[in-house]
TORTIDREN-535014 format. One record per residue: residue in one letter; z, x, y negated of N, C-alpha, C, O in turn. Coordinates in steps of 0.2 Angstrom, whole numbers, padded with zeros to 4 digits, always signed. Each point is the difference from the previous one (the first is absolute). Layout:
AZXYZXYZXYZXY ...
! end
This chain:
M-0222+0057+0078+0007-0001+0002+0004+0002-0006+0005-0003-0002 K-0007+0009-0002+0004+0002-0005+0000-0005-0006+0005-0001-0003 K-0011-0002+0002+0000-0005-0005+0005-0006+0002+0003-0003-0005 L-0003+0001+0011+0004-0005+0002+0008+0001-0001+0004-0004-0002 L-0002+0011+0004+0006+0002-0001+0002+0000-0007+0006-0002-0002 G-0011+0004-0002+0002+0000-0008+0001-0007-0002+0004-0001-0005 M-0008-0004+0007+0001-0007-0002+0007-0002+0002+0003-0004-0004 I-0001+0005+0010+0007-0002+0003+0005+0003-0004+0005-0004-0002 V-0005+0011+0000+0005+0003-0004+0000-0004-0007+0006-0001-0003 S-0012+0000+0000+0000-0003-0006+0003-0007+0000+0004-0002-0005 V-0005-0002+0010+0003-0007+0001+0008+0001+0000+0004-0004-0003 V-0002+0009+0007+0008+0001+0001+0003+0002-0007+0005-0003-0002 L-0009+0007-0002+0003+0002-0006+0000-0006-0005+0005-0001-0004 M-0010-0003+0004+0000-0006-0004+0005-0005+0001+0003-0003-0004 I-0001+0002+0011+0005-0004+0002+0007+0002-0002+0004-0004-0003 G-0003+0011+0004+0006+0003-0003+0001-0001-0007+0006-0002-0002 T-0011+0004-0002+0000+0000-0007+0001-0008-0003+0004-0001-0004 G-0008-0003+0008+0000-0007-0002+0007-0003+0001+0002-0004-0004 A+0001+0005+0009+0006-0003+0002+0006+0002-0005+0003-0004-0002 A-0004+0011+0000+0005+0002-0005-0001-0003-0007+0005-0002-0003 A-0011+0001+0001-0002-0003-0006+0002-0007+0000+0003-0003-0005 A-0004-0001+0011+0002-0007+0000+0007-0001-0001+0002-0005-0003 E+0002+0010+0006+0007-0001+0000+0003+0001-0007+0006-0002-0002 S-0009+0006-0002+0002+0002-0007+0000-0006-0004+0003+0000-0006 K-0007-0005+0007-0001-0006-0004+0006-0005+0000+0001-0004-0004 G+0003+0004+0009+0005-0004+0001+0005+0002+0005-0001+0006+0003 G+0007-0009-0002+0004+0002+0005+0007+0003-0003+0001-0001-0006 V+0003+0004+0010+0006+0003-0002-0001+0007-0002-0003+0004+0004 N+0005-0002-0010-0001+0007-0002+0006+0004+0003+0005-0001+0001 A-0008+0007+0001+0005+0005+0003+0004+0004-0004+0006+0002+0001 Y-0008-0002-0008+0004+0004-0005+0001-0003-0006-0005-0005-0002 N+0009+0006-0002+0001-0002-0007+0000+0007-0005+0003+0005+0002 Y-0006-0005-0007-0001+0005-0005+0004-0002-0006-0001-0005-0003 T+0006+0009+0001+0004-0001-0007+0000+0006-0004-0003+0006+0002 E+0006-0007-0008+0000+0006-0005+0004+0006+0003+0005-0001+0003 Y-0008+0007-0005+0003+0006+0002+0007+0001-0002+0001-0001-0006 A+0003+0004+0010+0007+0002-0002+0001+0006+0004-0003+0001+0006 D+0008+0003-0008+0002+0006+0004+0004-0002+0006+0003-0005+0000 S-0003+0010+0005+0004-0002+0006+0007-0002+0000+0002-0004+0003 A+0001+0008-0008+0008-0002-0001+0001-0007-0002+0004-0004+0002 T-0009+0002-0007+0001-0007-0003-0002-0005+0006+0003-0005+0000 V-0008+0006+0003-0002-0004+0006+0005-0001+0005+0002-0006+0002 K+0001+0011+0000+0006+0000+0005+0006-0004-0003+0002-0004+0004 K-0001+0005-0010+0006-0003-0003-0001-0008+0000+0004-0004+0002 N-0010+0002-0004-0002-0007+0000+0000-0003+0007+0002-0006+0001 L-0004+0010+0004-0001-0003+0007+0008-0001+0002+0001-0005+0003 E+0003+0010-0004+0007-0001+0002+0003-0005-0003+0005-0003+0003 A-0006+0001-0009+0003-0005-0004-0002-0007+0003+0004-0005-0001 Q-0009+0005+0005-0003-0006+0003+0003-0001+0007-0003-0004+0004 G+0007+0009-0002+0002+0000+0007-0004+0004+0005+0002-0001+0006 F-0007+0005-0008-0003+0004+0005+0003+0006+0001+0003+0003-0004 E-0003+0000+0010+0002+0006+0002-0006+0005+0001-0005-0002+0003 V+0005+0007-0007-0005+0005+0000+0002+0005+0006+0004+0004-0001 L-0009-0004+0006+0002+0004+0006-0003+0007-0001+0003+0005+0003 A-0008-0004-0007-0003+0007-0001-0005+0000-0006-0003-0005-0002 S+0002+0011+0000-0005+0001-0005-0005+0005+0003+0003+0005+0003 Y-0009-0006-0003-0005+0004+0004-0006+0001-0005-0002-0005-0003 A-0001+0011+0004-0006+0001-0004-0006+0000+0004-0002+0005+0004 P-0002-0010-0003-0006-0001+0004-0006+0004-0003-0004+0003+0003 T+0004-0002-0010-0005+0005-0003+0004+0004-0006+0006-0001-0001 K-0010+0005-0002+0003+0004-0005+0002-0004-0006+0005+0003-0004 Q-0008-0008+0003+0001-0004-0006+0004-0007+0001+0000-0004-0005 S+0002+0003+0011+0004-0006+0001+0006+0001+0004+0001+0005+0003 E+0003-0011-0003+0006+0000+0003+0001-0007+0003+0000-0005-0003 T+0002+0005+0010+0001-0006+0003+0008-0001+0001+0003+0004+0003 L-0001-0010-0005+0007-0001+0001+0000-0005+0006-0003-0006-0001 V+0006+0007+0006+0001-0004+0006+0006-0004-0001+0006+0003+0000 I-0006-0010+0000+0005-0004-0001+0001-0005+0005-0004-0002+0004 T+0010-0001-0003+0002-0006+0004+0005-0004-0003+0003+0001-0006 C-0001-0007+0009+0005-0004-0002+0002-0004+0006-0003+0000+0005 P+0009-0004-0006+0003-0003+0006-0005-0005+0003+0000+0000+0006 G-0003-0004-0010-0005-0005+0003-0005+0003+0005-0002-0002+0005 L-0001+0008-0008-0006+0003+0004+0003+0003+0006-0003+0000+0006 K+0009+0003-0006+0003+0003+0005+0002-0005+0006-0001+0001+0006 K+0003-0007-0008+0002-0005+0004-0006-0002+0004+0000-0001+0006 A-0006-0001-0010-0006-0002+0004-0003+0005+0004-0003-0001+0005 A+0004+0008-0007-0003+0005+0004+0004+0002+0006-0002+0005+0004 S+0008-0007-0003+0004+0002+0006-0002-0003+0006+0003+0001+0005 K-0008-0006-0005-0002-0003+0006-0005+0005+0004-0003+0004-0003 P+0002-0005+0009-0004+0005+0004-0007+0001-0003-0003-0005-0001 D+0001+0011+0001-0007+0002-0003-0001-0002-0007-0006-0001-0002 R+0011-0001-0002-0001-0002-0007+0003+0005-0005+0000-0001-0006 G+0002+0007+0009+0003+0005-0005-0004+0002-0006+0003+0002-0005 F-0010-0002+0006-0004+0003-0005+0000-0004-0007-0002+0002-0005 A+0005-0008+0006+0000-0005-0006+0007+0002-0004+0001-0004-0005 A+0003+0008+0007+0006+0001-0003+0000+0003-0007+0004+0000-0004 V-0010+0004+0003+0000+0003-0007-0006-0002-0004-0005-0002+0003 M+0005+0002-0009-0005+0000-0005-0001+0006-0004+0005+0005+0001 R-0010-0004-0004-0001+0007-0004-0002-0001-0007-0004-0005-0002 V+0006+0009-0002-0002+0000-0007-0003+0007-0002+0003+0005+0001 L-0009-0005-0004-0003+0006-0001+0000+0001-0008-0002-0004-0004 V+0006+0010+0002+0000+0002-0007-0007+0004+0000+0000+0006+0001 D-0005-0009-0004-0007+0003+0000-0001+0004-0006-0002-0003-0005 G+0003+0009+0005-0001+0004-0006-0008+0001-0002-0002+0002-0005 E-0002-0002+0011-0007+0000-0001-0003-0005-0004-0004+0000-0005 H+0006-0007+0007-0003-0006-0003+0004-0002-0005-0001-0006-0004 K+0007+0009+0002+0005-0002-0005+0002-0007+0001-0001-0004-0005 R+0004+0002+0011+0002-0007+0001+0005+0000+0006+0000+0005+0004 I+0003-0010-0003+0005-0001+0006-0004-0005+0004-0002-0005-0002 A+0002+0007+0009-0003-0005+0005+0005-0001+0005+0004+0004+0002 Y-0003-0010+0000+0005-0002+0005-0003-0005+0005-0004-0004-0001 T+0006+0005+0008-0002-0004+0005+0002-0007-0001+0006-0001-0002 N-0010-0004+0004+0002-0007+0000+0003-0002+0006-0004+0000+0005 P+0010-0002-0005+0003-0003+0006-0003-0006+0003+0000-0001+0007 L-0004-0003-0011-0003-0005+0003-0006+0002+0004-0003-0004+0004 Y+0000+0010-0005-0005+0003+0004+0002+0004+0006-0001-0002+0006 F+0005+0007-0007+0002+0004+0005+0006-0003+0005-0001+0001+0006 A+0005-0005-0009+0005-0004+0005-0004-0004+0004+0002-0001+0006 K-0007-0003-0008-0004-0004+0004-0004+0003+0005+0000-0002+0006 A-0002+0008-0008-0004+0004+0005+0004+0003+0006-0001+0000+0005 F+0007+0003-0007+0004+0003+0004+0006-0004+0004+0002+0002+0005 L-0001-0008-0008+0005-0004+0004-0003-0005+0004+0003-0003+0005 Q-0010+0002-0005-0003-0004+0004+0003-0007+0001+0000-0003-0006 D+0001+0000+0012+0003-0007+0000+0007+0000-0002+0003-0006-0001 D+0000+0011-0001+0007+0000-0002+0000+0001-0008+0006+0000-0003 Y-0012-0001+0000+0000+0000-0007+0004-0005-0003+0000-0006+0002 D+0004+0007-0007+0005-0004-0004-0002+0000-0007+0001+0004-0004 D-0004-0010+0002-0003+0000-0007+0005+0000-0005-0001+0003-0006 A+0007-0005+0007+0005+0000-0005+0003+0007-0001+0001+0002-0006 I-0001+0002+0011+0002+0007-0001-0005+0004-0003+0002+0004-0005 A-0008-0005+0006-0006+0003-0003+0000-0001-0007-0001+0004-0005 K+0002-0011+0003-0001-0002-0007+0006+0003-0004+0000+0001-0006 K+0006-0001+0009+0006+0002-0003-0001+0008-0002+0002+0002-0005 A-0004+0002+0010-0002+0007-0001-0005+0001-0006+0001+0004-0004 A-0006-0008+0005-0005+0000-0005+0002-0002-0007-0002+0004-0005 G+0007-0009+0004+0003-0001-0006+0004+0005-0003+0000+0001-0006 K+0004+0002+0010+0004+0006-0002-0004+0006-0002+0002+0004-0005 L-0008-0003+0008-0004+0006-0002-0003-0002-0007-0001+0005-0004 A-0001-0011+0003-0003-0002-0006+0005+0001-0006-0001+0002-0005 A+0007-0004+0007+0006+0000-0005+0001+0008-0002+0002+0001-0005 A-0002+0003+0010+0001+0007-0001-0006+0004-0003+0002+0004-0005 L-0008-0006+0006-0005+0004-0002-0006-0004-0004-0004+0003-0003 G+0005-0009+0003-0005-0004-0003-0005-0003+0005-0001+0003+0005 E-0001-0010-0007-0004-0003+0005-0007+0004+0001-0003+0000+0005 G+0001+0002-0011-0006+0004+0000-0007-0003+0001+0000-0006+0000 T-0005+0010+0002-0006-0003+0002-0002+0001+0007+0002+0005+0003 P-0004-0010+0001-0001+0000+0007-0006+0005+0001-0005+0000-0004 S+0006+0004+0010-0006+0005+0001-0006-0004+0003+0001-0006+0002 A-0007+0009-0002-0006-0003+0003+0001+0000+0008-0004-0003+0003 D+0008+0007-0001+0001+0001+0008+0003-0006+0002+0006-0002-0001 K-0009-0002+0005+0002-0007+0002-0002-0002+0007-0006+0003+0002 V+0010-0007+0001-0002-0003+0007+0002-0007+0000+0005-0002-0003 D-0009-0002+0006+0001-0007+0000+0007-0001+0003+0001+0003+0005 D+0003-0008-0007+0007-0001+0003-0001-0001+0007+0005+0002+0004 D-0009-0006-0002-0001-0002+0007-0002+0006+0005+0001-0001+0006 D-0004+0006-0009-0002+0006+0004+0005+0005+0000-0001+0005+0004 L+0006-0005-0008+0005+0006+0000+0003+0002+0007+0000+0005+0002 A+0003-0010+0001+0004+0001+0006-0005+0002+0006+0002+0004+0004 D-0008-0006-0005-0005+0002+0006-0005+0005-0003-0005+0001+0003 Y+0007+0003-0008-0005+0005-0003-0002+0005+0004+0004+0003+0004 R-0010-0001-0004-0003+0006+0002-0006+0002-0004-0003-0005-0003 F+0001+0011+0003-0006+0002-0004-0006-0003+0002-0004-0002-0004 M+0003+0002+0010-0006-0003+0003+0000-0001+0008+0005+0003+0002 L-0009-0006+0001+0000-0001+0007+0001+0006+0004-0004+0005-0002 G+0008-0004+0006+0002+0006+0004+0005+0004-0003+0002+0005+0003 M+0000-0006-0009+0005+0004-0003+0007-0003+0001+0001-0006+0002 P+0005+0010-0002+0006-0003+0002+0003-0005-0005-0001+0000-0006 H+0005-0004+0009+0004-0005-0004+0007+0003-0002+0002+0006+0003 Y+0003-0009-0006+0007+0002-0001+0003+0002+0006+0003+0005+0001 E-0003-0010+0004+0003+0001+0007-0002+0006+0004+0003+0002+0005 D-0009+0001-0007-0003+0005+0005+0003+0007-0003-0004+0004-0002 M+0010-0004+0003+0004+0007-0002-0002+0005+0005-0001-0001+0005 E+0002+0007-0008-0001+0007+0004+0007+0002+0002+0005+0000-0004 E-0004+0001+0011+0007+0002+0002+0000+0008+0000-0005+0003+0003 L+0010-0001-0006+0000+0008-0001+0004+0003+0005-0001+0006+0002 A+0007-0009+0001+0004+0003+0004+0005-0006+0003+0001-0005-0003 E+0002+0007+0009+0005-0004+0003+0006+0003+0001+0000+0007+0001 G+0006-0010-0001+0007+0003+0001+0005-0004-0003-0001-0006-0003 D+0007+0008+0003+0006-0003-0003-0002+0000-0008-0002+0005-0003 N+0004-0010+0000-0001-0001-0007+0003+0006-0004-0003+0003-0004 A+0009-0002+0005+0004+0005-0003-0003+0007+0001+0000+0004-0005 A-0002-0003+0011-0003+0007+0002-0007+0001-0004-0002+0005-0002 L-0002-0011+0002-0006+0001-0004+0001+0001-0007-0004+0004-0003 L+0009-0007+0000+0001+0001-0007+0002+0007-0001-0002+0003-0005 K+0007+0000+0009+0002+0006+0000-0005+0006+0000+0000+0004-0004 K-0005-0006+0009-0006+0005+0001-0004+0000-0007-0002+0005-0002 L+0001-0011-0001-0004+0000-0006+0003+0003-0005-0003+0004-0004 E+0010-0005+0003+0003+0003-0006+0001+0008+0001+0001+0003-0005 A-0001-0001+0011+0000+0007+0002-0007+0004-0001+0000+0006-0002 Y-0005-0010+0002-0007+0003+0000-0001+0004-0007+0002-0004-0006 N-0004+0010+0006-0002+0003-0007+0006+0000-0004-0001+0000-0006 G+0007+0001+0008+0006+0000-0004+0001-0006-0004+0004+0000-0005 G-0006-0006+0008+0001-0006-0004-0005-0001-0006+0001-0005-0003 K-0005+0009+0002-0004+0000-0007-0005-0005+0000-0002-0003-0005 N+0000+0000+0011-0005-0005+0000+0003-0007-0001-0004-0005-0001 V+0010+0004+0002+0004-0006+0000+0001-0002-0008+0004+0003-0003 V-0008-0008+0001+0001-0002-0007+0006-0005-0001+0003+0000-0005 F-0002-0005+0009+0005-0004+0000+0001-0003+0007-0004+0000+0005 T+0010-0002-0003+0002-0004+0006+0003-0007-0003+0005+0001-0004 L-0006-0006+0008+0003-0007-0002+0002-0003+0006-0004-0002+0004 D+0011+0001-0003+0003-0003+0005-0001-0008+0000+0002-0003-0005 L-0005+0001+0010-0001-0008+0000+0003-0003+0006-0002-0005+0002 G+0008+0008+0000+0004-0003+0005-0002+0003+0007+0002+0005+0003 K-0007-0008+0000-0003+0002+0007-0006+0004-0001-0003+0002+0005 S+0001+0000-0011-0005+0004-0001+0001+0005-0006+0004-0002-0004 T-0008+0007+0003+0000+0004-0005-0007+0002-0003-0005+0002+0004 L+0004-0004-0010-0007+0002-0004+0001+0007-0003+0005+0001-0003 V-0010+0003+0004-0001+0006-0002-0006+0002-0004-0005-0002+0002 G+0006+0005-0008-0006+0002-0004-0001+0007+0002+0004+0004+0000 F-0010-0002+0001-0002+0006+0002-0005+0003-0005-0005-0003-0001 D+0006+0010+0000-0005+0003-0005-0005+0004+0004+0001+0004+0004 L-0007-0006-0005-0006+0003+0004-0002+0006-0004+0003+0002-0005 S-0007+0002+0009-0002+0007-0003-0004-0001-0006-0003-0006-0001 D+0003+0011-0004-0004-0001-0006-0008-0001+0002-0003-0003-0004 E+0001+0006+0009-0007-0001+0002-0002-0007+0002-0005-0003-0002 T+0010+0000+0006-0002-0007+0002+0001-0005-0006-0004-0005-0001 K+0009+0007-0004+0001-0005-0005-0006+0000-0005+0000-0004-0004 K-0004+0009+0004-0006+0000-0004-0005-0006+0000-0004-0002-0004 F+0005-0002+0010-0004-0006+0000+0001-0005-0006-0004-0004-0001 V+0010+0004-0002+0001-0004-0005-0004+0001-0006-0002-0004-0004 E+0000+0011+0003-0004+0002-0005-0008-0003+0001-0003-0001-0005 K+0002+0000+0011-0007-0002+0002-0001-0007-0001-0005-0003-0002 I+0010-0001+0004-0001-0008+0000+0004-0003-0006-0001-0006+0000 G+0005+0010-0004+0003-0004-0006+0007+0002-0001+0004-0002+0004 T-0003+0006-0009+0007+0002-0002+0004-0006-0003+0006+0000+0000 Q-0010-0005-0002+0003-0006-0003+0005-0004+0005+0005-0003-0001 N-0006+0005+0008+0004-0003+0005+0004+0005+0004+0001-0001+0006 A+0001+0006-0010+0003+0006+0003+0007-0002+0003+0003+0004+0004 E+0000-0010-0006+0006-0002+0003+0000-0001+0008+0005-0002+0003 V-0011+0002-0001-0001+0000+0008+0004+0005+0003+0001-0001+0006 L+0000+0006-0009+0005+0006+0003+0006-0001-0003+0001-0002-0006 P+0005+0004+0009+0000+0004+0007-0002-0005+0006+0001-0006-0001 Y-0004+0009+0006-0001-0004+0006+0007-0002+0003+0005+0003-0001 M-0006-0008+0006+0007-0002+0003-0001+0000+0007-0005-0001+0003 M+0011+0001+0001+0000-0001+0007+0007-0004+0001+0004+0000-0004 L-0004-0004+0010+0006-0004+0001+0002+0002+0007-0003+0001+0005 I+0010+0000-0005+0003+0002+0007+0004-0006+0002+0005-0002-0004 E-0007-0001+0009+0003-0006+0003-0001-0001+0007-0006+0001+0003 D+0011-0004+0000-0001-0002+0007-0002+0006+0005-0004-0001+0004 G+0006+0007-0006-0001+0006+0005-0007+0003-0002-0003+0003+0004 K+0000-0005-0009-0007+0003-0002+0000+0002-0007+0003-0003-0005 A-0007+0008+0003-0002+0001-0007-0008-0002+0000-0004+0002+0004 K+0003-0006-0009-0007-0003-0001-0002+0000-0007+0005+0001-0005 T-0011-0002+0003-0003+0000-0006-0005-0005-0001-0004-0002+0005 L+0002+0000-0011-0006-0005-0001-0006+0005+0001+0000+0005-0002 A-0005-0008+0006-0006+0003+0001-0003+0002-0007+0000-0005-0004 A-0002+0011+0003-0003+0002-0007-0006-0004-0002-0001-0002-0006 K-0003+0000+0011-0006-0004-0002+0002-0007-0003-0004-0003-0003 Y+0010+0001+0005+0003-0006-0002+0003+0001-0007-0001-0003-0005 Y+0006+0008+0005+0004+0001-0006-0004+0002-0006+0001-0003-0006 L-0006+0007+0007-0004+0002-0006-0004-0006-0002-0001+0000-0006 A-0002-0004+0010-0004-0005-0002+0004-0006-0003-0003-0002-0005 I+0009+0001+0007+0004-0006-0003+0002+0003-0007+0001-0004-0005 S+0000+0010+0004+0002+0003-0006-0005+0001-0005+0001+0001-0006 Y-0008+0000+0009-0006+0000-0004-0005-0005+0002-0005+0001+0002 P+0007-0007-0004-0004-0006+0003-0007+0000-0004-0005-0004+0003 L+0003+0008-0008-0006+0000-0003-0005+0006+0003-0005+0001-0002 L+0008+0002+0007-0003+0006+0003-0006-0002+0004+0000-0005+0004 S-0006+0008-0006-0006-0002+0004-0001+0004+0006+0004+0005+0001 M-0008-0007+0003-0002+0004+0006-0002+0007-0001+0003+0005+0003 G-0007-0004-0008-0002+0007-0002+0006+0004-0003+0000+0006+0002 E+0004-0009-0006+0006+0004-0002+0005+0002+0006+0003+0005+0000 F-0002-0010+0005+0004+0001+0006-0003+0006+0004+0004+0004+0002 M-0010-0003-0002-0004+0005+0004+0002+0007-0003+0000+0005+0003 T+0001-0005-0010+0002+0007-0003+0007+0002+0002+0001+0006+0000 I+0003-0010+0003+0006+0002+0003+0001-0001+0008+0005-0002+0002 A-0011+0002+0001+0000-0002+0007+0005+0004+0004+0002-0002+0005 S-0001+0008-0006+0005+0005+0004+0007-0002-0002+0004+0003+0004 V-0003-0006-0009+0007+0000-0003+0005-0004+0005+0006+0002+0001 P-0008-0008+0002+0004-0004+0004+0003+0005+0006+0006-0001+0002 G-0011+0004+0001+0002+0005+0005+0005+0006-0002+0004+0001+0004 D-0006+0001-0010+0004+0005-0003+0008-0002-0001+0004+0003+0001 I-0004-0009-0003+0007-0003-0002+0004-0001+0007+0005+0002+0000 L-0009-0005+0005+0004-0001+0006+0002+0007+0003+0006+0001+0003 D-0010+0004-0003+0002+0007+0002+0006+0002-0003+0004+0003+0003 E-0004-0003-0010+0006+0002-0003+0006-0004+0001+0006+0003+0001 L-0006-0009+0000+0006-0004+0002+0002+0001+0007+0006-0001+0001 E-0010+0003+0003+0002+0002+0007+0004+0006+0001+0004+0002+0004 L-0006+0003-0009+0003+0007+0000+0007+0000+0001+0003+0004+0004 P+0001-0007-0008+0008+0000+0001+0002-0001+0007+0006+0002+0002 F-0009-0006+0002+0002-0002+0006-0003+0004+0006+0002-0001+0006 N-0006+0006-0007-0003+0004+0005+0005+0005+0003-0001+0004+0004 
! end
C-alpha cells in the first residue's frame, strides 16, 4: 500500500511540474523585466504616461511595489466581479536589480474573463512599455486560451471561486475595514463606482511565503479584496498565487500549504 501511495504522489508531482514546464515554452507572459531604476524615476515615468500611482508598498526588504491604475483599466474593472483587474503592479526589485511589471494582456485576460477588452489591455501594455521599456518577457506564461479558465490543477479554484469575507452595507464594510488596526493594514482604496478595491497588508509572518516561492514575483503583494453588492470578497489564494506564479510546481506549492488558509483568516479579521 505504501508503495502504491508513493507512486501516486510521484505521478501527481510530475503532472504539476510538467504542466508548469509546458506552459513556460509558449503563451502569454505574466511579467516583463526591464532595466533597473530608482522608485522616484519609475513613478515619474509612469505618471508621464497617464498612470495613477495608488500606493508604494514594500513586499520584501529589498523591493518596492508601485500599485498603478489608468482610466481604461478602471472602466473595464467597474463591471460586477471584475474589480481585481483595475490595477497593475510595478516591482522596483533591488534584489535582482531590475524592474518587473505585470502584463495587462495576461492579468486583464485572467481577471476580466468574458469582459476582457483587448484594446484596453494593449493600450495599457503600450503605455507601460513607453514608461519603463518593453523589456524581456518572463518565463512565467500561460496559454492565451487557458487564462480566463485558469486553475492550478483539477479540484483547485478558478477566478470566479472567490472567498466571501463578510456581508453588509458597502459603506459600512469599508468603514469597518478602514477602522481595523487603526487603518494600518489598508494600503490603498480605489473607487470603481459601485465597488471599492482595497489593498491589504498581511502580517510579516504570512508574507514570508514570497521568500519561499520566489521574490522575483513579489509584486503579488499587497493582497486585495473587493467590496461590492453588499459583500466583501477576495480571490481564493490557491487561485491568485497560482496565476501569479504559473511556473510553480506541486512540490513548491506544498511548501506553502498553510498560506491560503492563513491569508483568508487575516482578511476576515477586520469584519469580525
